[in-house]
N, C-alpha and C positions, 0 to 999 in steps of 0.2 A: 755536644762537644762532635764540631763537624769534622769531616774527613785532611782538611787543608791546613786545617789548624795545631789540628791532630801532629800533620809530617812534619810543620814547623817548629811546633814544642821539645816535635823528638829532633832536629835537628841541632835546636840552640845547647841541647846536651851535651856541648863536645870539651874536653879538655885541650885549652888555651896556655899554650909555654909562660910565659907571663907571667902566666897565674900561678902558674903545678911551682916558678923559681921559688930556695925557701929562701932565699937573698931578699936581702933590706928594698920594697917595695918604693920606688920611686913616682916622681910627679912623671916621668916622659909612659911610664905604665899606665898611668890614671888615665891619663889622654887618649890611648888607645880605647878605653873603656867610652868614650864619646861616641863610639859608632856601632854601641851594641841596641840592640832594641831591648826593648821592658820585658822581653823574656828570657833575650839573650839572659840581660841583666840578672834577671832571677835564679835561673841553673848554672848562669856560674859565681854565684854567692852559695846554692848547696851543693851544688860538687863537689865532693868531698877529696876528689882526686890534685881541687886547687890548696893551694895552704891557706892557711887559716887570714894570711892582711893579706892574701889575693881575693877571698870572699869577701873579707870586711868591704874592700874596695869595692866590689863590686854593689854587695849591699848597697854601700851609703849614693852610689850614685843614682841605684835603682828606688831609693828615698827622696828626692834632691831628683827624677826623673816624676814624680807619684804614683810606682810604679808600685805592685806588691808581692810577696817572695811571695803566693803563690802563679803568678802570672806563668811559669813553670811549670805548674802539674799536666802531669803527663796522661788522663783519659785514655784509654786504646778504645778503638770505637767494638764491638760487639757485632754478635753475625745476625742475631735473633733485627728481625724485622716486622715479625708480627705483633700488634700490642691488643684485639678483642680476646678477651679468655676464652669462647668458642673457635677461633682459629688455631692461636696456642696451643689447645689439644689438639688438634688434626696435627699440627707442624711437630709435636713429644710423644702423642699416641695415636696419631695417624697409620696408616696407610702404609708406609715407607718401613712406619714402625713393627710393626704386622708382617711386613717381608722380610726385613732382616731377620726376628724372629723366627717363622719360616723357614727361611734359610738356613738359618743355623742347625737348627731341629733337622733340617730333610739331610743337610751333611751327616751328620749325625747317625744316623742312619741308612741313609744307604750307604755309609763303609763300612757297616756296621755287617749288613747285607751281603754288599761286594764277600768280605770277608770268609763272611757263613755259606755263600754259594760257591767261592773259588773250596774250601776247604769240600764240601758236598762234594764236585765234582770229585778233587781230586781221590778221593777215601769211591770214584768208579771206576778208576779208567785201570787196577789191576784186574776186578773181574770184565772188562769190561773186554781185554785182551784176551782173559780168557774162552770166553762165549766167541772171542769171535776162531781164539785156536779151533774149539772144537767142532766150529761152523766151516770151517777147512776156508774164512776168510785171509791165514797166515798160518805160513809153517811152522809144525814143532822148533825148529829149524834158529826163525825169527824171532819163536818167542823167550826160545833161553837165553840166547843172542840181542835179544833188545838194546843193551845199553852203546851196544858199537856206535860208528861215526858211519857217516853214513857214505856210501859213493859215490861218485861223477852220477851216472844208469839211476842212482836210490834220488838222488837229490830233487837230478829233474825232474824226474818222473811224480815228485813231491810236491813241487812249484811246481805245476800243471794244473793238480787239480784245486791249485789257488787254495788253501787252506789257511787260515790266521794262528795254525801251530806250528807251518814251517816257518823260523825265520831267513831277510835276504843271506845269510851272510851261515854259509853253510858248514863251518863250523863250530856255529849255533844248534845244531842242530844233531840228534842221538835216531839209530834207525826205533826206536819206542816210538816218538815224534807221529813217524809216518806207521806206523804201525796200529792206531791212536786213531787216527785217520779212516780207515780202513777198517776200524770197527765204530765205525759209530753208527752202524746200521745196527747195532745187537740192541739191544733190552739194558742193557746195565747200559754201554754207548747212549742210547737214548737220555736216558739219565745222568750223563756225564755231558752229554750237548744242554741237556733242558739249565741245569747247573752253568754250564762256561755262561749263557744269553740271559739271566738273571744273573752276572756276573756282571757281563762287559751294560744292560742297562742300568745295573747299581751304580758306575762306576762313569757313564754317563749322568746319571740324574747328581753324584755326584762334581762331577766339571762345573755340571750347568750352576747350581747351588750354593759353588762356593765360589764363581764370578757375581752369578746375582749377590752373596756376601758381602765382597768383598764392597765391590761397586758402593751399593746401598753404604755401605759403610764408612770406606773414604773420602765417597763423594756428601759426604754429608753435608745439608744445606746449611740451615738455621740450629745448629750449636751452640745452646749458652755457657757464657764463663760463669763456675763456679767458684765461689772460692770457699774452702771449708777452711774453717777455723778447731782442733784438737789438741789435744793435749799428746804425746808418744807417747811411744813404749809403755803405758798399761798394758799388761797382756788383755783383763778382763776384762775391760772395754773392745780392746779394738779388734776383737776376733769380731764379737759384733759390729763393731762400726761396722766392717771390712762390710760385712753384708748390710751395714743400710745405705753403705754406697753404694753396691753392684745393684741391689734392686732397688733400689727407693732416689741417689740421687745422677748417680750416674742415664739412663734416660732420659733425662735432661740437656747432655752435655761434657764441657769437658773441665771435670774436681782437680781445682789446684788447690797444691798444700802447702803452707807455707813452714820455712824451717828458720827461725831470728834464732835468736840469740837465747829463747827460753828453748827452745827446746832442737834436738836432739837424734837424728831417727839409727838405726842399727846399723851397723859399720857391716852387718853380713847381709844385709837386705837387697843388699844389689843381689845377689848371684838364684834372684825371682825372676825379678827382669827379665835372662835371660834362658827363660824356663816359657816355651809357643805359650798363649793361651787358650788358643783354635787353632781347630783342624788346618784351616789353612793357612795360618801363620807355620806355619812348618818348614818348608823349603824356604819362605823368605824371613823369619827372624835370622838368625846365622850368617846370611849376607847384611842381612839389615845393620846386626852389629857391629862384624867387621868394619863395610860403611861410617856408622856413626865413630866409633870408638877411634878412624884414621881423619876425618875431618874433628872432630874437640881436639885434638893439638894447636887446632889454631883459634878456633873460637868455641868457650867453655861454660856461654851463653846460652847456643844453637843450638848443638845437637849432645845429646843424649843430658842426666841429670843433671840442672842450672846449675851454676853459680856466677853471682853476685859481686864481682871486689873492684869495681871500675867503671868509671864515666860510659866504655864503650861497651861491659856485659852487659850492663842496665838499656841501655839502647837497642841488644840484640833481644834484649827480654820483653823489649816492650814489642820487634818486631814477631817477634815468635807467638808471641798473641796474638799478633792477626794470622800466621799462617793455618789460616784452615784444616789445608787437606793433610801435613804433617801432623796437626793435633789427635787429627780422624785417626790417622792410624796409631800415635803414640795407647791413646784410650784401647784401641781395641791390642798390641801389646801387653798393655800393662797387665801388671800381675793382682792390683787391687786396684782397676780401676782409674787411680786417675791421670793426670795427665802425664803430671811434672809435680813436684816437690822445687821448691824453690831454696836454696841455701846461699845464703848470703854475707861478705864479711860485715864484722857487728859493726865497719862504719855507713853499707848501703841497707840494713833493713833497714831500720825506718821510710828509705824514701821506695823501696820496694816493698813496703807493707802495702805505704800508702796509692802507688798507683795500680797495683792489683784493688784494692779495694776497691778505689776509683771507679777502673774496670770493670770490673764485674758486674753482676747480669741480679746472680743472689749471691748471697751472704751462709754459709747455712754454719752455727755455730751452737757446738757440741760445748754442754757444761759439762759433763760429765766429771770431771776432775776442774775442779776451778787454781788454776794456780796464778802466781804472778803474772806471768805471760797473758792468761784469761782474764782478770785483769785489767790490764793494759789493752785489751782489743774491747770490750768492753764499754772503756771509758773512752776508745779513737769510737767505735761508734756515735757515742752519744754523745762528743764534740762534732762531729762531723753530722748528726744525722743516717749516718748510714745504717740506723736500725729501723732505717725504714725498707730500706732492699734487706733484712736478712731476715730467716729460720733458722730459728732455737729449735736443740735437741735433746737427750741426758739418758743418759742407761737407767732403769727404771729403780733400783734399786737408790741410788746420788740426785732424786725429783728435789727433795722439798731440800738440801741443799745447794740445788742450778736454783732455783727459782727464789732462791733469798741471796742470790749473786746481785740478782735483778731487778731482786725486791728495793732498791736503791735509790733506783732510777725511774725517772718522772712518764717514762713510756712504759711502764708493766704492763700498761694495762693492756695497754694497745698491740698485744702481744702474746703467742701462744707459745706453749714448750710443748711439743714432739716426746713420747719416753716410748721407745723402744727395750724389748728382752735381752736374754743371755744369749738367745737364737741372731740379734739386730732385727726382728720383726717386730713392725708395727701395728696395733690396734683393727679393725676390720675399721672402724671407721674413723681411725687415724691417719688408716693411708689414703681415706679420702679427701678428708680435708690440708693432710703435708700435702700432700696436688696441687690443692685446689688455692692455699697459701705460695709453693713456688711457681706458678703457674699467673696469679698476684704483681706479684714482687719483680720477675721476669720482664708482664707484659710495660708496670710502672716505670720499668728503668730501660727500656725499650722504646716506652713515647715520650721519656727526658729524651732518648739521643731523637728521636723523629724530632721534637720541639725545637733543637740546638741545630 
């Protein structure tokens, strides 16, 4: 679907006061519907903010105009523009991903080296001062009174040496800092200086690698939109599945999880979201949480965990699915590498599921625990032909039950079930096949967008 049509349909999902009223629906109100387009009529008939009479009047007018209720379906355009398999592999597993991974590892290594070098340097400070006293570089009186503050004359003399040991503010320095400058020529002082140089070099590498990681993560160009359908609060499966998500699904892009009337998330799971998941996010996460909490008071679908309970929330969710850079940032902060989980009011969950299914590049269905919700989703995938863009997974202990759940459908022979073990690992051959299946689905979906 072309982007202008997406915007047109999105705009149509507005709540109209005369359709929202619970008073008897008048002929004058029906006349107002004559100015509506088919898209607006379809959206009005499906908008759960409208009263039952208003929705029926809009549906009747739509039928008279020869329109269909599906005219208001919202398909949020994706970010993936590449359709060929070889190019898709480069998009998701090429140089840019290698840079993200290497930058992350360099950050970890450099911060360890920086701490190690600082500890090494500090360990040689006392020895350096002792050696400096023995060779006459500093006096015994200076050595034993090293903790006192610098005098004005000593501070000016220290600043003249242009050493990084001396702070610009006199109150931040002690005589020890000045004496350590004099002790740099001693054997222990040389080791102390070597540790400092390594530490500064590690900090420089840390700064550069953090910047590179942040740029390549937050400004990622073509992340796929992935819908993960699963059963919540199954401890045996959740731990394994979290590894599947982080290792095998997240490399493709943004993973969205639905929370409909069948599913509930732990009431305490939000605590994990305030813990920085990467070194680069430690100074950013607290500020981001405060900003998000403030703006969430005005829009519960755009900031923080998604809640859809009105047409406005519904539109905001669709817009949020198009916010590539904020979603990239959210994924990098997420405790389980999911972009977000969508919670809805009972009146809106079917519309939300329909929109996200239609807008996803690929749908990953976990069949480890088949519930009433899972069965409904399979029926929906069957009815809408969305099984063609789906990849099915299950815990290896539930393989037979998972296969039985899709056995009733004619397309059972056209899909493959991938199983993972208790630590969330796929078999070596399964890893390659799973990646190929994901790339194929994403490519097919992107091709439909290009054609339309």
